[in-house]
N, CA, C and O atoms as a GROMACS GRO file, in nm:
protein
  292
    1UNK      N    1  -1.274  -3.202  -2.154
    1UNK     CA    2  -1.148  -3.192  -2.240
    1UNK      C    3  -1.227  -3.336  -2.320
    1UNK      O    4  -1.259  -3.442  -2.266
    2UNK      N    5  -1.248  -3.289  -2.483
    2UNK     CA    6  -1.377  -3.410  -2.548
    2UNK      C    7  -1.224  -3.458  -2.653
    2UNK      O    8  -1.122  -3.391  -2.634
    3UNK      N    9  -1.222  -3.524  -2.714
    3UNK     CA   10  -1.170  -3.611  -2.811
    3UNK      C   11  -1.079  -3.540  -2.858
    3UNK      O   12  -0.963  -3.572  -2.834
    4UNK      N   13  -1.118  -3.376  -2.971
    4UNK     CA   14  -1.091  -3.279  -3.002
    4UNK      C   15  -0.947  -3.224  -3.002
    4UNK      O   16  -0.854  -3.218  -3.082
    5UNK      N   17  -0.980  -3.176  -2.830
    5UNK     CA   18  -0.939  -3.116  -2.771
    5UNK      C   19  -0.761  -3.213  -2.727
    5UNK      O   20  -0.643  -3.176  -2.726
    6UNK      N   21  -0.832  -3.350  -2.694
    6UNK     CA   22  -0.677  -3.416  -2.712
    6UNK      C   23  -0.625  -3.425  -2.804
    6UNK      O   24  -0.507  -3.454  -2.786
    7UNK      N   25  -0.663  -3.410  -2.941
    7UNK     CA   26  -0.613  -3.467  -3.042
    7UNK      C   27  -0.513  -3.363  -3.051
    7UNK      O   28  -0.392  -3.387  -3.044
    8UNK      N   29  -0.573  -3.221  -3.068
    8UNK     CA   30  -0.512  -3.117  -2.991
    8UNK      C   31  -0.399  -3.072  -2.983
    8UNK      O   32  -0.314  -3.013  -3.049
    9UNK      N   33  -0.422  -3.123  -2.866
    9UNK     CA   34  -0.324  -3.067  -2.764
    9UNK      C   35  -0.175  -3.208  -2.788
    9UNK      O   36  -0.056  -3.191  -2.764
   10UNK      N   37  -0.219  -3.292  -2.824
   10UNK     CA   38  -0.115  -3.394  -2.835
   10UNK      C   39  -0.049  -3.358  -2.947
   10UNK      O   40   0.074  -3.352  -2.953
   11UNK      N   41  -0.114  -3.335  -3.026
   11UNK     CA   42  -0.021  -3.316  -3.186
   11UNK      C   43   0.043  -3.100  -3.164
   11UNK      O   44   0.100  -3.034  -3.251
   12UNK      N   45   0.009  -3.061  -3.044
   12UNK     CA   46   0.070  -2.995  -3.022
   12UNK      C   47   0.191  -2.964  -2.970
   12UNK      O   48   0.274  -2.882  -3.007
   13UNK      N   49   0.189  -3.088  -2.821
   13UNK     CA   50   0.297  -3.107  -2.781
   13UNK      C   51   0.422  -3.200  -2.826
   13UNK      O   52   0.539  -3.207  -2.788
   14UNK      N   53   0.356  -3.257  -2.910
   14UNK     CA   54   0.456  -3.297  -2.996
   14UNK      C   55   0.528  -3.302  -3.104
   14UNK      O   56   0.609  -3.378  -3.156
   15UNK      N   57   0.450  -3.149  -3.133
   15UNK     CA   58   0.532  -3.055  -3.229
   15UNK      C   59   0.628  -3.005  -3.175
   15UNK      O   60   0.743  -3.015  -3.217
   16UNK      N   61   0.582  -2.927  -3.045
   16UNK     CA   62   0.721  -2.874  -2.965
   16UNK      C   63   0.811  -2.956  -2.960
   16UNK      O   64   0.893  -2.960  -3.051
   17UNK      N   65   0.816  -3.018  -2.880
   17UNK     CA   66   0.911  -3.126  -2.889
   17UNK      C   67   1.012  -3.176  -3.004
   17UNK      O   68   1.135  -3.189  -2.998
   18UNK      N   69   0.915  -3.203  -3.120
   18UNK     CA   70   0.997  -3.240  -3.260
   18UNK      C   71   1.082  -3.089  -3.302
   18UNK      O   72   1.199  -3.088  -3.340
   19UNK      N   73   1.010  -2.986  -3.288
   19UNK     CA   74   1.053  -2.880  -3.338
   19UNK      C   75   1.146  -2.807  -3.297
   19UNK      O   76   1.219  -2.726  -3.354
   20UNK      N   77   1.134  -2.861  -3.134
   20UNK     CA   78   1.236  -2.782  -2.975
   20UNK      C   79   1.231  -2.622  -3.012
   20UNK      O   80   1.318  -2.535  -3.009
   21UNK      N   81   1.073  -2.619  -3.053
   21UNK     CA   82   0.996  -2.474  -3.013
   21UNK      C   83   0.879  -2.507  -2.996
   21UNK      O   84   0.833  -2.615  -2.961
   22UNK      N   85   0.811  -2.377  -3.029
   22UNK     CA   86   0.637  -2.362  -3.042
   22UNK      C   87   0.611  -2.359  -3.168
   22UNK      O   88   0.653  -2.268  -3.240
   23UNK      N   89   0.534  -2.462  -3.212
   23UNK     CA   90   0.454  -2.484  -3.289
   23UNK      C   91   0.389  -2.391  -3.346
   23UNK      O   92   0.357  -2.317  -3.253
   24UNK      N   93   0.332  -2.328  -3.484
   24UNK     CA   94   0.274  -2.221  -3.494
   24UNK      C   95   0.128  -2.316  -3.550
   24UNK      O   96   0.127  -2.415  -3.624
   25UNK      N   97  -0.002  -2.234  -3.477
   25UNK     CA   98  -0.139  -2.273  -3.569
   25UNK      C   99  -0.147  -2.340  -3.728
   25UNK      O  100  -0.238  -2.417  -3.757
   26UNK      N  101  -0.088  -2.318  -3.782
   26UNK     CA  102  -0.032  -2.367  -3.958
   26UNK      C  103   0.065  -2.506  -3.900
   26UNK      O  104   0.027  -2.609  -3.956
   27UNK      N  105   0.149  -2.523  -3.828
   27UNK     CA  106   0.187  -2.622  -3.826
   27UNK      C  107   0.100  -2.781  -3.772
   27UNK      O  108   0.107  -2.898  -3.810
   28UNK      N  109   0.040  -2.728  -3.692
   28UNK     CA  110   0.003  -2.793  -3.596
   28UNK      C  111  -0.188  -2.772  -3.674
   28UNK      O  112  -0.277  -2.815  -3.601
   29UNK      N  113  -0.200  -2.754  -3.711
   29UNK     CA  114  -0.322  -2.747  -3.828
   29UNK      C  115  -0.290  -2.856  -3.971
   29UNK      O  116  -0.369  -2.932  -4.026
   30UNK      N  117  -0.159  -2.831  -4.000
   30UNK     CA  118  -0.089  -2.993  -4.079
   30UNK      C  119  -0.134  -3.105  -4.035
   30UNK      O  120  -0.215  -3.177  -4.094
   31UNK      N  121  -0.077  -3.127  -3.913
   31UNK     CA  122  -0.081  -3.237  -3.870
   31UNK      C  123  -0.187  -3.318  -3.838
   31UNK      O  124  -0.177  -3.440  -3.824
   32UNK      N  125  -0.350  -3.214  -3.817
   32UNK     CA  126  -0.423  -3.214  -3.747
   32UNK      C  127  -0.522  -3.257  -3.830
   32UNK      O  128  -0.608  -3.343  -3.811
   33UNK      N  129  -0.497  -3.170  -3.949
   33UNK     CA  130  -0.625  -3.167  -4.078
   33UNK      C  131  -0.708  -3.089  -4.090
   33UNK      O  132  -0.804  -3.101  -4.165
   34UNK      N  133  -0.683  -2.990  -4.012
   34UNK     CA  134  -0.725  -2.866  -3.998
   34UNK      C  135  -0.700  -2.764  -4.047
   34UNK      O  136  -0.592  -2.786  -4.102
   35UNK      N  137  -0.742  -2.610  -4.076
   35UNK     CA  138  -0.690  -2.455  -4.095
   35UNK      C  139  -0.645  -2.418  -3.977
   35UNK      O  140  -0.683  -2.456  -3.866
   36UNK      N  141  -0.520  -2.304  -4.017
   36UNK     CA  142  -0.484  -2.221  -3.940
   36UNK      C  143  -0.536  -2.168  -3.843
   36UNK      O  144  -0.490  -2.136  -3.734
   37UNK      N  145  -0.662  -2.158  -3.899
   37UNK     CA  146  -0.773  -2.088  -3.777
   37UNK      C  147  -0.850  -2.151  -3.710
   37UNK      O  148  -0.898  -2.094  -3.612
   38UNK      N  149  -0.889  -2.297  -3.742
   38UNK     CA  150  -0.913  -2.414  -3.680
   38UNK      C  151  -0.870  -2.456  -3.546
   38UNK      O  152  -0.929  -2.479  -3.440
   39UNK      N  153  -0.720  -2.459  -3.593
   39UNK     CA  154  -0.601  -2.493  -3.471
   39UNK      C  155  -0.585  -2.362  -3.375
   39UNK      O  156  -0.522  -2.392  -3.273
   40UNK      N  157  -0.626  -2.220  -3.380
   40UNK     CA  158  -0.589  -2.137  -3.294
   40UNK      C  159  -0.668  -2.129  -3.232
   40UNK      O  160  -0.655  -2.098  -3.114
   41UNK      N  161  -0.822  -2.164  -3.308
   41UNK     CA  162  -0.946  -2.124  -3.150
   41UNK      C  163  -0.967  -2.282  -3.137
   41UNK      O  164  -1.078  -2.320  -3.101
   42UNK      N  165  -0.876  -2.369  -3.161
   42UNK     CA  166  -0.904  -2.503  -3.073
   42UNK      C  167  -0.776  -2.464  -2.945
   42UNK      O  168  -0.786  -2.544  -2.852
   43UNK      N  169  -0.696  -2.390  -2.929
   43UNK     CA  170  -0.631  -2.383  -2.818
   43UNK      C  171  -0.713  -2.290  -2.734
   43UNK      O  172  -0.703  -2.290  -2.612
   44UNK      N  173  -0.803  -2.204  -2.808
   44UNK     CA  174  -0.811  -2.148  -2.646
   44UNK      C  175  -0.878  -2.196  -2.582
   44UNK      O  176  -0.850  -2.142  -2.476
   45UNK      N  177  -0.990  -2.296  -2.552
   45UNK     CA  178  -1.007  -2.431  -2.461
   45UNK      C  179  -0.913  -2.471  -2.406
   45UNK      O  180  -0.912  -2.478  -2.283
   46UNK      N  181  -0.803  -2.509  -2.485
   46UNK     CA  182  -0.692  -2.580  -2.400
   46UNK      C  183  -0.624  -2.493  -2.306
   46UNK      O  184  -0.570  -2.537  -2.205
   47UNK      N  185  -0.626  -2.388  -2.333
   47UNK     CA  186  -0.548  -2.248  -2.236
   47UNK      C  187  -0.673  -2.207  -2.114
   47UNK      O  188  -0.639  -2.200  -1.996
   48UNK      N  189  -0.820  -2.180  -2.154
   48UNK     CA  190  -0.867  -2.207  -2.055
   48UNK      C  191  -0.864  -2.330  -1.936
   48UNK      O  192  -0.883  -2.318  -1.814
   49UNK      N  193  -0.838  -2.432  -2.002
   49UNK     CA  194  -0.793  -2.555  -1.921
   49UNK      C  195  -0.679  -2.550  -1.858
   49UNK      O  196  -0.658  -2.621  -1.760
   50UNK      N  197  -0.578  -2.454  -1.913
   50UNK     CA  198  -0.481  -2.456  -1.846
   50UNK      C  199  -0.370  -2.580  -1.892
   50UNK      O  200  -0.296  -2.646  -1.819
   51UNK      N  201  -0.390  -2.586  -2.061
   51UNK     CA  202  -0.340  -2.731  -2.101
   51UNK      C  203  -0.201  -2.665  -2.178
   51UNK      O  204  -0.100  -2.732  -2.204
   52UNK      N  205  -0.216  -2.527  -2.208
   52UNK     CA  206  -0.114  -2.472  -2.260
   52UNK      C  207  -0.153  -2.281  -2.222
   52UNK      O  208  -0.272  -2.252  -2.213
   53UNK      N  209  -0.079  -2.200  -2.208
   53UNK     CA  210  -0.105  -2.127  -2.228
   53UNK      C  211  -0.067  -1.994  -2.344
   53UNK      O  212   0.051  -1.958  -2.340
   54UNK      N  213  -0.147  -1.930  -2.432
   54UNK     CA  214  -0.116  -1.851  -2.536
   54UNK      C  215  -0.112  -1.700  -2.488
   54UNK      O  216  -0.177  -1.656  -2.394
   55UNK      N  217  -0.010  -1.614  -2.580
   55UNK     CA  218   0.032  -1.517  -2.549
   55UNK      C  219  -0.159  -1.419  -2.587
   55UNK      O  220  -0.245  -1.437  -2.673
   56UNK      N  221  -0.145  -1.326  -2.474
   56UNK     CA  222  -0.258  -1.257  -2.458
   56UNK      C  223  -0.264  -1.126  -2.640
   56UNK      O  224  -0.361  -1.062  -2.682
   57UNK      N  225  -0.160  -1.132  -2.682
   57UNK     CA  226  -0.162  -1.031  -2.793
   57UNK      C  227  -0.150  -1.078  -2.910
   57UNK      O  228  -0.211  -1.025  -3.003
   58UNK      N  229  -0.069  -1.189  -2.929
   58UNK     CA  230  -0.049  -1.206  -3.075
   58UNK      C  231  -0.132  -1.353  -3.084
   58UNK      O  232  -0.164  -1.384  -3.199
   59UNK      N  233  -0.179  -1.466  -2.957
   59UNK     CA  234  -0.214  -1.608  -2.970
   59UNK      C  235  -0.177  -1.714  -2.996
   59UNK      O  236  -0.231  -1.825  -3.002
   60UNK      N  237  -0.039  -1.662  -3.016
   60UNK     CA  238   0.071  -1.775  -2.999
   60UNK      C  239   0.108  -1.850  -2.846
   60UNK      O  240   0.058  -1.828  -2.736
   61UNK      N  241   0.209  -1.941  -2.883
   61UNK     CA  242   0.193  -2.047  -2.742
   61UNK      C  243   0.257  -1.973  -2.704
   61UNK      O  244   0.338  -1.916  -2.778
   62UNK      N  245   0.246  -1.944  -2.568
   62UNK     CA  246   0.339  -1.886  -2.454
   62UNK      C  247   0.455  -2.000  -2.384
   62UNK      O  248   0.576  -1.993  -2.366
   63UNK      N  249   0.335  -2.122  -2.349
   63UNK     CA  250   0.444  -2.254  -2.301
   63UNK      C  251   0.344  -2.292  -2.276
   63UNK      O  252   0.244  -2.225  -2.246
   64UNK      N  253   0.358  -2.442  -2.287
   64UNK     CA  254   0.291  -2.574  -2.254
   64UNK      C  255   0.343  -2.624  -2.162
   64UNK      O  256   0.459  -2.594  -2.190
   65UNK      N  257   0.352  -2.682  -2.066
   65UNK     CA  258   0.459  -2.724  -1.936
   65UNK      C  259   0.477  -2.854  -1.984
   65UNK      O  260   0.378  -2.889  -2.048
   66UNK      N  261   0.564  -2.940  -1.980
   66UNK     CA  262   0.719  -2.812  -1.900
   66UNK      C  263   0.814  -2.684  -1.988
   66UNK      O  264   0.917  -2.627  -1.954
   67UNK      N  265   0.698  -2.665  -2.158
   67UNK     CA  266   0.840  -2.628  -2.199
   67UNK      C  267   0.775  -2.463  -2.252
   67UNK      O  268   0.656  -2.433  -2.254
   68UNK      N  269   0.840  -2.412  -2.274
   68UNK     CA  270   0.817  -2.261  -2.266
   68UNK      C  271   0.890  -2.208  -2.383
   68UNK      O  272   1.012  -2.220  -2.389
   69UNK      N  273   0.826  -2.150  -2.472
   69UNK     CA  274   0.843  -2.116  -2.563
   69UNK      C  275   0.879  -1.919  -2.537
   69UNK      O  276   0.887  -1.847  -2.638
   70UNK      N  277   0.893  -1.868  -2.416
   70UNK     CA  278   1.010  -1.783  -2.414
   70UNK      C  279   1.113  -1.788  -2.292
   70UNK      O  280   1.091  -1.854  -2.191
   71UNK      N  281   1.209  -1.725  -2.310
   71UNK     CA  282   1.341  -1.766  -2.252
   71UNK      C  283   1.272  -1.733  -2.092
   71UNK      O  284   1.178  -1.660  -2.063
   72UNK      N  285   1.349  -1.807  -2.017
   72UNK     CA  286   1.344  -1.816  -1.856
   72UNK      C  287   1.500  -1.814  -1.766
   72UNK      O  288   1.600  -1.878  -1.798
   73UNK      N  289   1.490  -1.737  -1.668
   73UNK     CA  290   1.558  -1.778  -1.618
   73UNK      C  291   1.674  -1.916  -1.556
   73UNK      O  292   1.759  -1.891  -1.471
   0.00000   0.00000   0.00000
């Protein structure tokens, strides 16, 4: 994980806590000084490294352990 990945992960996790829900790529982009597309594409390596889980259909965040963006039992 490089510095960009760590920064994006930290911003994503921080916004999840702050907002009480999964942040959008646009919201994370605003914090990181990126475009929404750059933030969304930056999530892919984090998904591959199991730092977060993306919805396979929408690319939105599904979970960032221990936070879930979908109802759980």
